[in-house]
Structures are given as structure tokens and as C-alpha cells.
Backbone bond lengths (Angstrom), bond angles and torsions (degrees), N, CA, C in turn:
res aa  C-N    CA-C-N  psi(-1)  N-CA   C-N-CA  omega(-1)  CA-C   N-CA-C  phi
1 M - - - 1.506 - - 1.591 105.97 -
2 N 1.267 117.29 119.79 1.469 125.32 177.15 1.475 107.51 -123.02
3 M 1.330 112.28 131.13 1.477 119.09 173.93 1.536 110.11 -153.78
4 Q 1.275 115.51 156.37 1.422 121.57 -179.82 1.594 105.15 -106.11
5 L 1.372 112.23 135.21 1.470 119.29 -179.99 1.585 106.22 -119.79
6 K 1.285 113.70 143.51 1.480 122.68 -176.71 1.525 104.26 -92.57
7 I 1.383 111.18 134.42 1.437 120.77 177.39 1.549 107.67 -89.32
8 T 1.369 116.62 124.67 1.423 121.88 177.79 1.480 112.07 -117.02
9 K 1.319 114.81 158.94 1.429 122.49 178.02 1.590 112.22 -80.15
10 I 1.241 117.57 131.34 1.501 119.90 179.73 1.557 100.01 -135.53
11 G 1.380 113.54 99.67 1.425 118.40 177.43 1.541 111.80 65.91
12 N 1.287 119.10 -124.28 1.428 123.77 169.68 1.506 117.01 -92.24
13 S 1.328 113.59 1.52 1.499 121.66 179.35 1.448 110.87 -107.90
14 A 1.354 112.60 -170.54 1.481 120.70 172.74 1.498 108.24 -136.53
15 G 1.327 114.10 155.85 1.507 118.82 -179.29 1.536 108.73 -152.65
16 V 1.353 110.19 170.44 1.456 119.15 176.83 1.549 105.86 -130.54
17 I 1.394 110.86 150.74 1.472 119.16 179.87 1.479 109.38 -93.66
18 L 1.280 119.89 119.11 1.443 123.12 -179.15 1.612 113.86 -87.39
19 P 1.247 120.16 114.53 1.565 122.43 -176.35 1.576 102.96 -59.71
20 K 1.427 111.58 154.19 1.387 118.07 -178.72 1.560 110.78 -62.28
21 E 1.333 121.60 -30.19 1.468 124.79 177.02 1.501 108.55 -58.28
22 L 1.343 115.42 -44.54 1.467 120.17 -175.54 1.498 109.27 -70.05
23 L 1.310 118.21 -43.96 1.512 120.23 176.76 1.591 108.86 -60.73
24 A 1.323 119.02 -38.04 1.487 118.39 178.80 1.516 107.64 -64.86
25 H 1.336 117.48 -40.04 1.542 119.45 -177.96 1.565 107.71 -62.66
26 L 1.320 113.02 -42.02 1.510 116.62 -174.12 1.568 111.51 -79.69
27 E 1.363 114.68 -2.44 1.525 123.88 178.46 1.479 108.59 57.83
28 T 1.425 120.25 47.70 1.379 125.83 169.83 1.562 112.91 -140.16
29 A 1.250 117.25 178.30 1.503 118.99 178.94 1.492 110.99 -145.10
30 V 1.322 114.10 -179.26 1.496 113.99 178.95 1.531 112.02 -60.64
31 G 1.300 116.45 135.72 1.443 124.63 -174.18 1.611 113.21 87.40
32 G 1.367 113.71 -8.10 1.523 116.44 174.74 1.508 112.30 -77.66
33 E 1.301 110.89 -174.59 1.499 116.50 -178.62 1.504 111.10 -121.84
34 L 1.273 116.45 157.47 1.552 122.28 174.14 1.465 109.92 -132.31
35 S 1.240 117.37 144.57 1.470 121.28 169.89 1.557 111.83 -89.73
36 V 1.336 114.53 135.83 1.445 117.37 179.29 1.510 106.96 -109.26
37 T 1.302 121.37 123.54 1.458 124.12 174.92 1.496 111.15 -119.50
38 K 1.319 117.18 134.90 1.454 123.95 175.10 1.515 112.16 -78.96
39 T 1.269 118.30 125.24 1.548 123.78 -178.91 1.505 107.07 -121.05
40 P 1.285 115.22 164.52 1.428 122.82 172.57 1.548 113.73 -49.44
41 R 1.381 117.50 -34.06 1.439 118.14 -174.48 1.471 110.21 -97.65
42 G 1.391 125.82 0.28 1.436 125.79 -174.78 1.470 110.10 149.17
43 I 1.350 113.92 -126.33 1.451 122.57 175.11 1.494 109.88 -128.62
44 E 1.308 112.31 159.09 1.541 121.55 179.85 1.515 107.99 -128.58
45 L 1.278 115.05 126.76 1.450 124.32 174.67 1.543 109.81 -101.19
46 S 1.361 111.92 131.34 1.448 117.62 178.77 1.485 113.24 -148.76
47 A 1.255 120.11 160.87 1.434 122.35 173.09 1.473 113.96 -68.43
48 P 1.406 123.64 134.09 1.393 117.92 -177.15 1.514 116.76 -63.30
49 E 1.267 117.50 152.32 1.449 121.22 178.99 1.542 105.31 -73.09
50 S 1.379 119.23 131.12 1.371 121.96 -174.17 1.481 115.45 -66.77
51 D 1.391 117.04 -29.97 1.365 120.22 -178.47 1.581 114.85 -99.38
52 F 1.328 114.38 11.24 1.543 118.08 -175.36 1.531 109.04 -65.29
53 D 1.317 122.25 -42.53 1.416 120.36 -179.72 1.528 111.67 -59.88
54 A 1.353 116.43 -43.87 1.460 119.11 178.42 1.514 111.33 -61.26
55 Q 1.304 116.93 -41.59 1.476 120.76 -178.83 1.572 111.76 -65.43
56 M 1.361 116.17 -35.74 1.508 123.51 178.96 1.486 107.08 -68.40
57 A 1.347 117.64 -42.01 1.506 120.57 179.78 1.541 112.08 -59.66
58 V 1.329 117.87 -45.37 1.418 123.79 176.26 1.510 110.53 -60.68
59 A 1.337 115.67 -46.35 1.444 117.94 179.32 1.535 112.20 -63.87
60 R 1.229 118.63 -39.22 1.487 116.79 175.40 1.448 115.24 -66.97
61 E 1.325 117.61 -32.13 1.417 121.62 175.02 1.577 114.54 -64.18
62 V 1.381 112.46 -42.63 1.465 119.63 174.02 1.510 113.23 -63.96
63 M 1.334 117.74 -44.50 1.362 121.50 178.43 1.530 113.41 -64.58
64 A 1.276 118.04 -29.53 1.427 122.11 177.34 1.519 113.67 -74.07
65 R 1.332 114.12 -39.48 1.542 123.95 172.63 1.488 114.59 -66.86
66 R 1.310 116.87 -34.15 1.527 121.32 -173.57 1.522 110.90 -112.38
67 K 1.331 116.58 31.66 1.476 119.85 -174.43 1.485 113.69 -53.82
68 R 1.403 117.29 -51.13 1.506 124.27 177.08 1.486 115.11 -56.98
69 A 1.331 115.91 -43.76 1.523 121.06 -179.33 1.508 105.39 -66.22
70 L 1.267 121.57 -46.30 1.491 122.49 -175.55 1.505 110.39 -68.37
71 A 1.319 120.60 -31.22 1.424 125.99 173.95 1.533 112.39 -63.83
72 E 1.316 110.73 -43.39 1.552 117.19 179.45 1.550 107.69 -69.09
73 L 1.246 120.66 -40.54 1.450 124.12 178.83 1.539 113.59 -63.66
74 A 1.338 115.48 -29.12 1.382 123.69 -175.48 1.587 112.24 -78.10
75 K 1.406 115.06 -13.93 1.410 119.96 179.95 1.460 115.36 -71.35
């Protein structure tokens, strides 16, 4: 899917309007969220992973418990 989007001014920022076909392809809707990832070719838009927040909470808990071990490994 290739399409060109026009950049418009929104207050002090800029934005693009996503056509409904693109929103459907991204499996999101108005008011939804998108993840933005930097890639070698530019950026990638994708629907956020539903369990990402839970995974990050577990990772933070492990990092907090193993702080000294992680600091030693980082040397």
C-alpha cells in the first residue's frame, strides 16, 4: 500500500490525515493509538501490541530486583 499524505499545520505542530482505508489496515480508529518505530528507511506506523504494557511492567520489576546484577553485567 503506497499513498502520499499531506502535512498540515495543527497549532504549533504538524499532522497528517489518515484515510479510513489506512486506519482499517492499521486496525485502529479515530481516538485509537499507533506505535511509531524508527527504521533505516524512515518510520513505521503500527497498532500497539496489546500486551506490551504488561510485558514492560514485568521487565521493570525484574530490573528493580536484579539492579546490582545488571549493573555488574553492564561493566
